[in-house]
C-alpha positions in Angstrom: -0.2 0.0 0.0 1.3 3.5 -1.0 1.2 6.5 1.4 0.6 10.2 0.7 3.1 12.4 2.6 2.0 16.1 3.3 4.9 18.6 4.3 4.2 22.2 5.5 7.0 24.6 5.5 6.6 26.7 8.6 8.6 28.1 11.7 9.5 26.7 15.1 7.1 29.2 16.6 4.0 27.6 14.9 4.9 24.0 15.2 2.5 23.4 18.3 -0.3 25.4 16.7 -0.2 23.2 13.5 0.0 20.1 15.4 -3.1 21.1 17.2 -4.7 22.0 13.7 -3.8 18.6 12.3 -5.2 16.8 15.4 -8.5 18.6 14.9 -8.4 17.3 11.4 -8.0 13.6 12.5 -4.2 13.4 11.9 -2.8 11.2 14.7 0.8 11.3 14.2 3.2 14.1 12.8 6.9 14.4 12.2 8.8 17.7 13.0 12.2 18.7 11.5 13.8 21.7 13.0 17.3 22.9 14.3 16.3 23.7 17.9 19.2 22.7 20.0 18.6 19.7 22.3 18.1 20.3 26.2 20.3 18.6 28.7 17.4 16.5 29.7 16.9 15.3 26.0 20.7 14.8 25.6 20.5 12.3 28.7 17.9 10.4 27.0 19.7 9.8 23.8 21.7 6.3 24.0 24.5 7.4 21.9 27.8 8.9 22.8 28.2 11.2 19.9 25.4 13.5 19.4 24.3 14.3 15.6 25.9 17.5 14.2 23.7 20.3 14.2 23.2 23.6 12.3 22.4 27.1 13.7 18.7 27.5 14.4 17.0 29.7 11.8 13.5 29.3 13.2 12.5 27.1 10.1 10.6 24.0 10.4 8.9 21.4 8.5 5.9 19.4 9.8 4.9 16.2 7.8 2.0 13.7 8.2 1.0 10.7 6.2 -2.4 9.6 4.9 -3.8 6.9 2.9 -4.6 7.7 -0.9 -8.1 6.8 -0.3 -8.6 10.0 2.0 -10.2 12.9 0.6 -7.2 14.8 -0.1 -8.5 18.0 -1.7 -11.0 18.5 1.2 -8.1 17.9 3.8 -5.9 20.4 2.1 -8.6 23.2 2.0 -9.3 22.8 5.7 -5.6 22.7 6.4 -4.9 25.9 4.5 -7.9 27.6 6.3 -6.3 26.7 9.7 -2.9 28.0 8.6 -4.5 31.3 7.5 -6.4 31.6 10.8 -3.1 31.1 13.0 -1.1 33.4 10.7 -3.1 36.3 12.2 -1.2 36.1 15.5 1.8 33.8 14.8 4.7 33.7 12.4 3.7 30.7 10.2 6.5 31.3 7.6 5.7 30.4 3.9 2.9 27.8 4.7 4.0 26.1 1.6 2.5 22.5 1.4 4.3 19.8 -0.6 2.3 16.6 -1.2 4.4 13.6 -2.5 3.8 9.8 -2.7 6.0 7.1 -1.1 6.2 3.7 -2.6 7.1 2.3 0.9 4.1 0.3 1.8 5.2 -0.1 5.4 7.6 2.6 6.4 7.3 2.1 10.0 8.6 -1.7 9.8 10.9 -1.4 7.0 13.9 -1.4 9.4 13.0 -5.0 10.1 14.3 -6.0 6.7 17.9 -5.4 7.9 17.7 -7.0 11.4 18.8 -10.6 10.9 20.0 -13.3 13.5 23.5 -12.8 14.4 26.2 -14.3 16.8 27.6 -12.3 19.7 30.1 -15.1 20.1 30.2 -19.0 19.7 27.0 -19.6 21.7 25.0 -16.3 22.2 22.7 -15.7 19.1 20.5 -12.6 19.0 17.4 -13.4 16.9 14.6 -11.1 15.9 11.3 -12.8 16.8 10.0 -12.6 13.1 13.0 -14.2 11.8 13.9 -18.0 11.6 17.2 -19.2 12.7 18.4 -22.5 10.8 22.1 -22.3 11.9 21.7 -23.2 15.5 24.1 -25.5 17.4 23.9 -27.5 20.4 24.5 -25.3 23.4 23.4 -22.2 21.8 21.9 -19.5 23.9 19.2 -17.9 21.7 17.7 -14.6 22.6 14.6 -13.5 21.0 14.0 -9.9 20.7 11.6 -7.4 19.1 13.4 -3.9 20.1 10.7 -1.7 18.3 11.8 1.4 16.5 13.0 3.1 19.9 15.5 0.7 21.2 18.8 -1.1 20.3 18.9 -4.5 18.7 22.0 -5.7 20.2 24.0 -5.4 17.1 25.9 -2.4 18.1 29.7 -2.8 19.4 28.7 -1.1 22.7 26.0 -4.0 23.5 28.2 -6.6 22.3 30.9 -5.6 24.6 28.6 -5.4 27.5 27.0 -8.9 26.7 30.5 -10.5 26.6 31.4 -8.7 29.8 28.3 -10.1 31.5 29.0 -13.6 30.2 32.5 -13.5 31.6 31.9 -12.4 35.1 28.3 -13.6 36.0 27.9 -16.5 38.4 25.0 -18.8 39.1 22.6 -17.1 41.4 24.0 -13.5 41.0 21.9 -10.5 41.8 22.0 -8.5 38.8 21.1 -4.7 38.0 20.6 -3.5 34.5 21.1 0.2 34.7 19.6 1.7 31.5 17.7 -1.5 30.4 16.3 -0.5 27.2 14.8 -3.2 25.2 15.8 -5.6 28.2 18.2 -7.6 26.2 20.9 -7.5 28.8 18.6 -8.6 31.7 17.3 -11.4 29.6 20.8 -12.5 28.8 21.9 -12.2 32.4 19.0 -14.4 33.4 19.6 -17.0 30.8 23.3 -17.1 31.8 22.2 -17.9 35.5 21.3 -14.9 37.3 19.0 -15.6 40.2 17.5 -12.1 40.5 17.5 -9.4 37.9 16.2 -5.8 38.0 16.3 -3.6 35.0 15.7 0.1 35.3 15.3 2.7 32.7 14.2 6.4 32.6 11.6 5.8 29.8 8.3 4.0 30.6 8.1 2.8 27.2 11.4 0.8 27.8 9.9 -0.9 30.8 7.0 -2.2 28.8 9.3 -3.2 25.9 11.7 -4.9 28.3 8.8 -7.0 29.8 7.5 -8.0 26.4 11.1 -9.1 25.3 11.5 -11.1 28.5 8.2 -12.9 27.7 9.4 -13.7 24.2 12.1 -15.7 25.9 9.9 -17.5 28.4 10.9 -15.4 31.1 8.0 -14.3 33.5 8.9 -10.7 34.2 7.0 -8.1 36.2 6.9 -4.3 36.7 8.0 -3.0 39.9 6.9 0.4 40.9 9.5 2.1 43.1 6.6 4.3 44.8 5.2 1.2 46.4 8.1 0.5 48.5 11.5 -1.3 48.5 12.1 -3.9 45.8 11.5 -7.4 47.1 14.4 -9.6 46.1 13.9 -13.2 45.2 14.1 -15.6 42.2 12.5 -13.0 39.9 13.0 -10.7 36.9 11.7 -7.1 37.1 11.7 -4.0 35.3 11.0 -0.5 36.6 10.8 3.0 35.5 13.3 5.6 37.4 16.2 7.7 37.2 19.0 5.8 39.4 21.4 8.5 39.0 19.4 11.5 40.0 16.7 9.9 42.2 18.3 9.1 45.7 15.2 7.5 46.8 15.1 5.0 43.9 18.6 4.1 44.7 17.6 3.3 48.2 14.7 1.3 47.2 16.4 -0.9 44.7 18.7 -2.1 47.6 21.7 -1.0 49.5 24.8 -3.2 48.8 22.6 -5.9 47.3 24.0 -6.4 43.8 26.7 -9.0 42.7 26.8 -7.5 39.2 25.7 -4.1 37.6 25.6 -3.6 33.8 25.3 -0.1 32.3 25.4 0.1 28.5 24.7 4.0 28.2 26.9 7.0 27.9 30.2 8.0 29.2 28.9 11.2 30.2 26.2 9.2 32.5 28.6 6.4 33.6 31.1 9.0 35.0 28.7 10.3 37.6 27.0 6.9 38.0 30.1 5.4 39.2 30.1 7.9 41.9 26.8 6.7 43.4 26.2 3.0 42.1 28.7 1.6 44.7 26.3 2.2 47.4 24.0 -0.6 45.6 26.7 -3.1 45.2 28.2 -5.7 47.4 31.8 -5.4 48.2 33.7 -7.1 45.4 30.9 -6.6 42.9 31.4 -6.2 39.2 30.4 -3.2 37.3 30.3 -3.7 33.6 30.4 -0.6 31.7 29.9 0.1 28.0 28.7 2.8 25.5 32.2 4.6 25.8 33.6 6.3 22.8 37.3 5.9 22.7 37.9 9.5 23.2 36.4 9.3 26.7 38.2 6.1 27.8 40.5 7.9 30.0 37.8 10.2 31.7 35.8 7.1 32.5 38.8 5.1 33.8 39.7 8.1 36.1 36.1 8.0 37.3 35.8 4.5 38.1 39.3 4.3 39.9 38.4 7.6 41.8 35.3 6.2 43.1 36.4 2.8 44.5 36.6 0.6 41.6 39.7 -1.5 40.3 39.8 -1.9 36.7 39.7 -5.6 35.7 40.1 -5.4 32.1 39.5 -2.9 29.1 37.9 -4.4 26.1 37.6 -2.4 22.7 35.7 -2.9 19.5 35.7 -0.5 16.7 35.7 3.0 18.4 34.0 1.7 21.6 35.4 0.8 24.8 34.1 -1.3 27.7 35.4 -1.8 31.3 34.9 -4.5 33.8 35.7 -3.2 37.3 35.5 -4.5 40.9 34.0 -2.5 43.8 37.0 -2.5 46.5 
């Protein structure tokens, strides 16, 4: 099925008002392109270590939406132009140029799935998208089924591979594991499959919590959602996921458990790992292992200094491409 893409050339000032007009016209989702700089909060929620290059904000913006060809396009365009004219009396709406094009991509939301195929982390760990078959399995393979959606990682990036290999090397049967920044839940699932007795994954994004629980279920792991507002985490032979900010919320750090974790994995950002290393020790057992990844090589020295300065001994440093991972032990 083909889609009609409609794009409005406008200004950043008018983005919200145009979004409201489109919602009143029955448009359920829009795409906004502008050059507004990211806030610090937004930067902290981007799981890459090198932010995309930006250009100076010139107040220009493009608002796009997609509709089916069967919709009454002429009537929709008439009503859209009327709405743009109305708000232009009190807002700078820019040129208001409307471009209509047709895309041949019948399923543009799911197109990325064509490029996500099963792959091996090492000789035994296999990451398999749930919609794909895997014909090359071997006895002893640990196959992880995953449906990351369009918002979370697939496990194919070097940073995730490094973290998985670190977990595999240092985890022991029955370990209590904390997955700090759990995302799709892939590290939590692998930790459980490798013998962890209790796993708690925490992420600042509530959508990540839902996705992680779903992915655990794909691997026949019974995982629940824990709400930090309801009290302290109840340890046991369980896998659970929660929404919260371990770095900035002292109450959550207290409720997930003091001096409780044998292993903590954090595949996030160097700029988050550095301050996290200063507080996560309060949740770890003495001698506990901290696996960190997501570190671009230009920040390797900074992360190493932070770990050592916050009471960790570096056990090993691993590299893959431009990325670095540390395995450290709490003194």
